[in-house]
N, C-alpha and C positions, 0 to 999 in steps of 0.2 A: 794789894793782892791778898788782903785778909790774912796775913801771916804765913802764907804758903811759901814753900821754897821754890826755887827756879825749876827744879826737876818735876815737881808735882804740877806746877802751873803750866809748864810747857806741854805736859801730857794732857792736861785739861783742854788746852788750846789745839792740840793735834800737831804741835810743832816740835822739832828736835831741840833738846836742851842746849846743844852746842850752838845752834843758830842764835839763841838769845844772847849768849856770851859774845859771839862775834859782832852782833849788832851793838851791844853795849860798848865794846872796845873799838867800834868804828871800822871794823874789818869787813862788814857787810852792811848794805843798805836795807832798810825795812821795805818790803814790797807792799803794795796795796792789798794783795791777797792775804799776806801775813797779818797786816793790820786788821783786816776783817776777822781773821781767826782769833786774834788777841781780844778784840772787842767781844766776840762771842764768848770767849773764856771769862771775860770780866762781866758778862751779861749787861753790856751797855752799847750805845751806838757810837759811830765814828766821831760824830760832832762832840761828844763828851770828852774823848781823849785828845782831840785836836783843838779844843778851845784855847784861844790865846795865840795860836799860830797866825802870823800875819798873812793876809791875802796878798796876792801879787800886786794889786793896786795900792796896797799899803806899803809895799816894799819895792820901790822902783828899780833897785839894782838886783832884784831876785831873778833867777833864771829858771825856766821850766823846760825840761828836756823830755821829749816823748819819742820812744822807739817803736817802730812797727816791724813786725815779723811777718814775712810772706809765707804762705803755706802752699 
């Protein structure tokens, strides 16, 4: 983060500072939308920050949950 503090970086990403703290403490899950905002703040793509995360085919016991919201 180039030496930025959490408050300044969260502002740069357009996210609430307390959200970052909750994610760090495991109280909140990182959403895809938030990940996109963080990547924009870092001026990088999602592939860069997710490098090294195993694919589902590499992790046979991994679970993928998808929720749909009807409108």
